[in-house]
SEPAZA-999533 format. One record per residue (C-alpha): residue in three letters; residue number from 0; x, y, z. Coordinates in Angstrom, 2 decimals, m for minus. Each point is the difference from the previous one (the first is absolute). Layout:
N
   rest    nr      east     north        up
    Ala   NUM         X         Y         Z
...
This chain:
244
   rest    nr      east     north        up
    Met     0      0.00      0.00      0.00
    Ala     1      1.19      3.53     m0.73
    Thr     2      1.34      2.08      2.86
    Gly     3     m2.45      2.20      1.84
    Glu     4     m1.43      1.04      3.36
    Glu     5     m2.27     m1.92      2.36
    Phe     6     m3.20      1.54      1.33
    Arg     7     m2.03     m1.52      2.87
    Phe     8     m3.78     m0.18      0.14
    Lys     9     m0.82     m0.58      3.66
    Ile    10     m3.37     m1.45      1.07
    Asp    11     m0.50     m0.36      3.74
    Ala    12     m2.91     m2.49      0.00
    Tyr    13      1.69     m3.21     m1.14
    Thr    14      3.20     m1.99      0.22
    Pro    15      1.38     m1.88     m3.02
    Glu    16     m1.49     m3.17      1.52
    Thr    17     m3.53      1.42      0.34
    Met    18     m0.27      2.15     m3.14
    Pro    19     m2.34     m1.70     m2.51
    Met    20      1.73     m0.35     m3.38
    Glu    21     m3.00      1.43     m1.87
    Arg    22     m0.09      3.10      2.22
    Leu    23      3.74      0.56     m0.39
    Ala    24     m0.42     m0.24     m3.77
    Gln    25     m2.76      2.64      0.12
    Tyr    26      2.21      2.39      1.94
    Leu    27      2.96     m0.54     m2.32
    Ser    28     m2.15      0.47     m3.10
    Glu    29     m1.26      3.39      1.20
    Leu    30      3.46      1.00      1.19
    Ala    31      1.36     m0.72     m3.49
    Val    32     m2.58      2.40     m1.46
    Leu    33      0.85      2.63      2.60
    Phe    34      3.75     m0.27     m0.74
    Gly    35     m0.38     m0.15     m3.79
    Glu    36      3.09     m0.96     m2.05
    Asn    37     m1.28     m3.59     m0.12
    Arg    38      3.00     m1.55     m1.77
    Ala    39      2.42      1.49      2.53
    Val    40     m1.85     m0.81      3.26
    His    41      0.41     m3.48      1.52
    Phe    42     m1.23     m1.87      3.07
    Val    43      3.05     m1.75      1.46
    Arg    44     m0.92     m1.38      3.42
    Leu    45     m1.95      0.31      3.26
    Glu    46      1.82      1.34      3.04
    Glu    47     m0.53     m1.56      3.43
    Gly    48     m2.07      1.66      2.73
    Ser    49     m3.11      1.76     m1.23
    Thr    50     m0.75     m0.69     m3.64
    Val    51      2.57      2.05     m1.93
    Pro    52      0.19     m0.63     m3.75
    Ile    53      3.35      1.17     m1.36
    Ile    54     m0.38      1.74     m3.36
    Lys    55      3.12      0.50     m2.11
    Val    56     m0.03      2.91     m2.44
    Glu    57      2.63     m0.02     m2.73
    His    58      2.48      2.84      0.28
    Asn    59     m1.12      1.97     m3.06
    Ala    60     m3.65     m0.08      1.10
    Val    61      0.51      1.14      3.62
    Pro    62     m0.40      3.76     m0.68
    Lys    63     m3.21     m0.59     m1.97
    Val    64     m1.45     m2.24      2.71
    Arg    65      0.84      2.53      2.72
    Glu    66     m1.57      2.79     m2.04
    Arg    67     m3.16     m2.04     m0.61
    Val    68     m0.37     m0.96      3.67
    Gln    69      0.55      3.62      0.99
    Ser    70     m2.74      1.09     m2.40
    Val    71     m2.36     m2.50      1.67
    Val    72      0.81      1.55      3.38
    Trp    73     m0.97      3.40     m1.41
    Gly    74     m3.14     m1.35     m1.64
    Glu    75      1.30      0.97     m3.44
    Ala    76      0.89     m3.43     m1.45
    Pro    77     m1.65     m1.58     m3.07
    Gly    78     m3.42     m1.49      0.64
    Glu    79      1.13     m3.64      0.07
    Ala    80      2.64      0.76      2.66
    Met    81     m2.51      1.86      2.20
    Arg    82     m2.47     m2.88     m0.41
    Ala    83      2.70     m2.48      1.04
    Tyr    84      0.74      2.07      3.10
    Arg    85     m3.68      0.05      1.00
    Thr    86     m0.33     m3.75     m0.65
    Ile    87      3.02     m0.84      2.14
    Asn    88     m1.30      2.22      2.78
    Arg    89     m3.45     m1.63     m0.16
    Lys    90      1.49     m3.50      0.16
    Leu    91      2.12      0.99      2.99
    Arg    92     m3.10      1.36      1.73
    Glu    93     m1.79     m3.30     m0.69
    Asp    94      3.00     m1.84      1.49
    Asn    95      0.11      2.33      3.03
    Ala    96      3.49      1.02     m1.03
    Val    97      2.18      3.04     m0.69
    Gly    98      2.66      0.05     m2.70
    Tyr    99      2.75      2.14     m1.44
    Val   100      2.75     m0.06     m2.60
    Gln   101      3.53      0.50      1.29
    Glu   102      2.93      0.97     m2.21
    Pro   103      3.47     m1.56      0.37
    Ala   104      1.22      2.80      2.28
    Gly   105     m2.81     m0.83      2.43
    Ala   106     m2.33      2.98     m0.51
    Gln   107     m3.71     m0.59     m0.55
    Ile   108     m0.92      1.44     m3.38
    Ile   109     m3.72     m0.80      0.02
    Lys   110     m2.41     m1.17      2.69
    Phe   111     m3.23     m1.96     m0.29
    Pro   112     m2.06      0.84      3.12
    Gly   113     m2.23     m3.09     m0.36
    Arg   114     m1.76     m0.66      3.31
    Glu   115      0.86      3.52      1.19
    Asp   116     m1.97      1.51     m2.89
    Asp   117     m3.19      0.45      2.05
    Gln   118     m1.80     m2.49     m2.26
    Gly   119      0.13      2.39     m2.91
    Gly   120     m1.24      2.82      2.20
    Val   121      2.14      2.72     m1.55
    Phe   122     m2.40      2.32     m1.77
    His   123      1.94      3.13     m0.73
    Ala   124      3.51      0.90     m1.03
    Val   125      1.60      3.36     m0.66
    Arg   126      3.35      1.12     m1.35
    Gln   127      1.31      3.31      1.23
    Gln   128      3.10      2.05      0.71
    Gly   129      1.13     m0.02      3.61
    Ser   130      2.74     m0.76      2.47
    Ile   131      0.89     m2.72      2.52
    Asp   132      2.12      0.42      3.12
    Gly   133      1.92     m2.79      1.66
    Glu   134      3.30     m1.71      0.71
    Val   135      1.65     m1.83     m2.90
    Ile   136      0.08     m3.66      1.05
    Arg   137      0.56     m1.79     m3.31
    Ile   138      1.29      0.85     m3.44
    Gly   139      1.38     m2.16     m2.77
    Gly   140     m0.47     m1.53     m3.42
    Lys   141      1.71     m0.26     m3.38
    Gly   142     m2.58      1.56     m2.30
    Ala   143     m0.26      3.53     m1.33
    Val   144     m2.69      0.53      2.65
    Val   145      1.06     m0.95      3.54
    Pro   146     m2.41     m1.12      2.78
    Leu   147      0.32      1.47      3.48
    Ala   148     m1.96      0.12      3.25
    Leu   149     m0.57      2.56      2.76
    Gln   150     m0.99     m0.54      3.62
    Tyr   151     m2.11      2.58      1.84
    Glu   152     m0.78     m1.03      3.59
    Ala   153     m1.87     m3.35     m0.37
    Gln   154     m0.76      0.47     m3.70
    Thr   155      2.15     m1.24     m2.85
    Phe   156     m0.26      1.52     m3.48
    Ser   157      1.14     m2.70     m2.39
    Tyr   158     m0.23      0.06     m3.78
    Cys   159      1.60      3.39     m0.38
    Tyr   160      2.14      0.31     m3.11
    Ala   161      2.64      2.47     m1.16
    Arg   162      2.18      0.38     m3.08
    Lys   163      3.46     m1.41      0.51
    Asp   164      1.65      3.43      0.25
    Val   165     m2.48      1.15      2.67
    Ala   166      0.21     m3.35      1.82
    Lys   167      3.78      0.32      0.16
    Gln   168     m0.34      3.32      1.82
    Ile   169     m2.69     m1.39      2.33
    Gly   170      2.28     m2.95      0.79
    Arg   171      2.42      2.38      1.71
    His   172     m2.69      0.65      2.61
    Leu   173     m0.82     m3.58      1.04
    Phe   174     m1.64     m0.06      3.46
    Glu   175     m0.44      3.76     m0.08
    Pro   176     m3.27      1.97     m0.25
    Ile   177     m0.83      1.38     m3.43
    Arg   178     m3.01      1.34     m1.90
    Leu   179     m0.82     m1.51     m3.38
    Phe   180     m1.79      2.08     m2.62
    Gly   181     m1.78     m1.60     m2.94
    Thr   182     m3.20     m1.64     m1.23
    Gly   183     m1.82     m2.67      2.00
    Arg   184     m2.88     m2.35     m0.67
    Trp   185     m2.32     m0.41      2.98
    Ser   186     m2.84     m2.55      0.38
    Arg   187     m2.94      0.27      2.33
    Ala   188     m1.79     m3.02      1.47
    His   189     m3.70     m0.17      0.94
    Ala   190      1.03      0.38      3.65
    Gly   191      1.21      3.50     m0.89
    Ser   192      3.74     m0.56      0.46
    Trp   193      2.50      1.16     m2.63
    Ser   194      3.14     m1.91     m0.92
    Leu   195      2.93      0.94     m2.21
    Asp   196      0.34     m2.31     m3.01
    Asn   197      3.13      1.59     m1.46
    Phe   198      1.90      3.26     m0.03
    Ala   199      2.22      1.36     m2.81
    Val   200      2.71      2.21      1.48
    Asp   201      0.94      3.17     m1.87
    His   202      2.34      1.49      2.61
    Phe   203      0.57      0.10      3.76
    Glu   204      1.28      2.08      2.86
    Val   205      1.79     m0.97      3.20
    Leu   206     m1.93      0.74      3.19
    Asp   207      1.38      1.22      3.30
    Asp   208     m0.40     m2.80      2.53
    Gln   209      0.49      2.11      3.10
    Pro   210     m2.76     m0.36      2.64
    Leu   211     m2.73      2.60      0.37
    Ser   212      1.46      1.19      3.31
    Ser   213      3.29      0.90     m1.70
    Ala   214     m1.80      1.88     m2.75
    Leu   215     m1.95      1.96      2.62
    Thr   216      3.26      0.92      1.75
    Leu   217      1.30      1.45     m3.27
    Leu   218     m3.23      1.94     m0.51
    Arg   219      0.24      1.49      3.49
    Ala   220      3.47      1.28     m0.88
    Ile   221     m1.42      2.15     m2.82
    Pro   222     m0.05      3.66      1.10
    Gly   223     m3.53      1.25      0.63
    Gly   224     m1.40     m3.51      0.32
    Asp   225     m2.74     m0.28      2.63
    Trp   226      0.01     m3.66      0.96
    Ala   227     m1.76     m0.97      3.22
    Ala   228      1.12     m2.88      2.17
    Asp   229     m2.83     m2.20     m1.23
    Ser   230      0.72      0.57     m3.71
    Tyr   231      1.35     m3.51     m0.39
    Arg   232     m3.28     m1.43      1.29
    Glu   233     m2.02      2.18     m2.38
    Leu   234      2.13     m0.94     m3.01
    His   235     m0.25     m3.68      0.88
    Ala   236     m3.80      0.32      0.17
    Leu   237     m0.07      1.70     m3.42
    Arg   238      2.12     m2.81     m1.47
    Ala   239     m2.42     m2.57      1.42
    Glu   240     m2.94      1.86     m1.57
    Asp   241      1.75      0.03     m3.38
    Ala   242      0.60     m3.73      0.26
    Asp   243     m3.74     m0.56      0.51
């Protein structure tokens, strides 16, 4: 077989011993449509643990496959690829499973929410310009568009993507607070909660991670500033209101 790169399709509902052959074939068939480049995409083996089909993509086809998968993430792929994504997600929901495709470097490049998809309860999605604040906890990938993730308190923003030149600059601020600017796609479930599906980063800025008390000390040092002793408490209350 020609040289290439191995991608992993992880399904958390089965082991290789319990996965029905027919069901595995259905998943692989839809995954082949999602990847495209049929003559250059090969199933090579099952990995131990949860069911993890290993898909080898021939070297010359890797950029095209990455680009196609990325377009599925953004909802801009050809119709047959988007249909394959929805079919895989529906089958995972039927199997009470969650799945994702992982590239050789270890980053998840596309997720199938499956059982977490609120039984198809998402009824509205919007795409809009905005920003996301958080600490850079993960960045990496070999494609022209690099996946990264931010952590803000207990919330993780995965499936953020930046051009390689922007990602290189962000990589210098690993485990530091930053603000990403770009375009995000948000979905709303029937319960009323919004979740971030993906976020395309245009640019970013580094945030000051000093505590609020230190910032207030600097403000008090400004000539003419009238800061009462309970200003910290008032600012903290305002921050809590904004969070609500």
